[in-house]
C-alpha positions as CSV (number, residue, x, y, z in Angstrom):
1,M,103.3,-21.9,216.4
2,S,100.2,-20.8,218.3
3,E,98.9,-21.4,221.8
4,H,95.3,-22.3,222.6
5,I,94.2,-22.4,226.2
6,A,91.3,-24.2,227.8
7,K,90.7,-23.6,231.5
8,I,88.7,-26.3,233.3
9,N,87.1,-25.6,236.7
10,W,85.3,-28.1,239.0
11,V,84.0,-27.5,242.5
12,K,82.5,-30.1,244.7
13,Q,78.7,-30.1,244.8
14,G,77.1,-32.4,247.4
15,E,78.7,-35.7,248.3
16,F,82.1,-36.7,247.1
17,S,83.0,-40.4,247.4
18,H,84.1,-43.5,245.6
19,E,80.4,-44.3,245.0
20,G,79.9,-41.1,243.0
21,F,80.1,-37.4,242.8
22,D,78.8,-34.5,240.6
23,R,81.0,-34.2,237.6
24,T,79.6,-30.9,236.3
25,H,82.4,-28.5,235.4
26,V,83.0,-25.4,233.3
27,S,85.4,-25.0,230.4
28,E,86.6,-21.6,229.3
29,F,88.6,-21.0,226.1
30,Y,91.3,-18.4,225.6
31,P,92.6,-16.1,224.2
32,D,90.2,-15.6,221.3
33,C,87.0,-17.1,222.7
34,K,85.6,-15.7,226.0
35,I,82.8,-18.2,226.4
36,S,82.3,-21.0,228.8
37,M,80.4,-24.2,228.6
38,A,79.3,-26.8,231.1
39,G,80.6,-30.4,230.9
40,A,79.9,-33.6,232.8
41,N,78.9,-37.1,232.0
42,N,75.5,-37.1,233.6
43,G,73.3,-36.7,230.5
44,E,72.7,-33.0,231.2
45,F,75.9,-31.6,229.8
46,A,78.5,-32.7,227.2
47,D,81.0,-35.4,228.3
48,P,84.6,-35.5,227.3
49,E,83.9,-38.1,224.6
50,Q,81.3,-35.8,223.0
51,M,83.6,-32.9,223.2
52,F,86.3,-35.0,221.5
53,A,83.9,-35.8,218.7
54,A,82.8,-32.2,218.4
55,S,86.4,-31.0,218.3
56,L,87.3,-33.4,215.4
57,A,84.1,-32.5,213.5
58,S,84.6,-28.8,214.0
59,C,88.2,-29.0,212.7
60,H,87.2,-31.1,209.7
61,M,84.4,-28.7,208.9
62,Q,86.5,-25.6,209.1
63,T,89.2,-27.1,206.9
64,F,86.5,-28.2,204.5
65,L,84.9,-24.8,204.4
66,L,88.3,-23.2,203.7
67,L,88.9,-25.6,200.8
68,A,85.4,-24.9,199.4
69,A,86.0,-21.1,199.6
70,K,89.4,-21.5,197.8
71,K,87.5,-23.4,195.0
72,R,85.0,-20.5,194.9
73,L,82.2,-22.8,195.9
74,V,79.4,-21.3,197.9
75,V,78.4,-23.4,201.0
76,E,75.0,-22.6,202.3
77,S,75.0,-25.0,205.2
78,Y,77.2,-27.7,206.8
79,E,76.1,-30.1,209.5
80,D,77.7,-33.2,211.0
81,T,76.6,-35.7,213.6
82,A,80.0,-37.1,214.8
83,V,80.0,-40.3,216.7
84,A,83.0,-41.3,218.9
85,I,83.2,-45.0,220.0
86,L,84.7,-45.6,223.4
87,S,86.3,-49.0,223.9
88,K,88.8,-50.7,226.2
89,N,92.3,-51.6,225.0
90,E,94.1,-54.8,225.9
91,E,95.2,-53.3,229.2
92,G,91.5,-52.6,230.1
93,L,91.9,-48.9,229.7
94,F,89.3,-46.8,227.9
95,F,90.2,-45.0,224.6
96,I,88.4,-43.6,221.6
97,E,88.6,-46.5,219.1
98,K,86.9,-44.9,216.2
99,T,85.1,-41.6,215.3
100,T,82.7,-41.4,212.4
101,L,81.9,-38.1,210.8
102,N,78.6,-37.7,208.9
103,P,78.9,-34.4,207.1
104,K,76.0,-33.0,205.1
105,V,76.9,-30.0,202.9
106,V,74.5,-27.8,200.9
107,F,76.0,-25.8,198.1
108,S,74.5,-23.0,196.0
109,G,75.7,-21.2,193.0
110,D,76.4,-22.2,189.5
111,K,79.4,-24.5,190.1
112,P,78.2,-28.1,190.3
113,V,79.8,-30.4,192.9
114,T,80.0,-34.0,191.9
115,A,80.0,-36.9,194.4
116,E,83.6,-37.5,193.4
117,S,84.8,-33.9,194.0
118,L,82.9,-33.8,197.3
119,Q,84.7,-37.0,198.4
120,A,88.0,-35.6,197.3
121,M,87.4,-32.4,199.3
122,H,86.5,-34.4,202.4
123,D,89.6,-36.5,202.0
124,K,91.8,-33.4,201.6
125,A,90.0,-31.7,204.6
126,H,90.8,-34.8,206.7
127,H,94.4,-34.9,205.6
128,H,94.9,-31.2,206.6
129,C,92.8,-31.2,209.8
130,F,95.2,-30.7,212.7
131,I,93.0,-32.6,215.1
132,A,92.9,-35.6,212.8
133,N,96.6,-35.4,212.5
134,S,96.9,-35.3,216.3
135,I,94.9,-38.4,217.2
136,S,95.5,-42.2,216.8
137,C,91.9,-43.5,216.5
138,E,90.4,-44.5,213.2
139,V,88.3,-41.8,211.5
140,E,85.6,-42.7,209.0
141,I,83.8,-40.1,206.9
142,K,80.4,-41.2,205.7
143,L,78.9,-39.2,202.9
144,E,75.2,-39.5,201.9
145,S,74.8,-41.5,198.6
């Protein structure tokens, strides 16, 4: 078992009322990562839904890269534009209904990667991604054709 800590800090800026307030806050990650990042839902900083999508995409990517390395494949680049869809459930409560990952991987080296083997690697990465195993929303992985 391992412990991963995220410290969230918010301080009132300006007016605070039922009509609105500044949602800007700072997230710090411990013990390994001593960085902080701003968050909000005001269009200037990442909102929780975006951070959710980023968390899932990052976990999937790191699992995929580990699988590729074990296969002795050389990955030159990996990018993903993850999309989380926020919906309301039957009780009227918001939840992430679906997240779509759109990974694009560039390989080099002399080992060819077929579309079938790429799909299999993404399927295995999804199966072993601890974030994917911790959530209940649907996850779709779209690969370029």
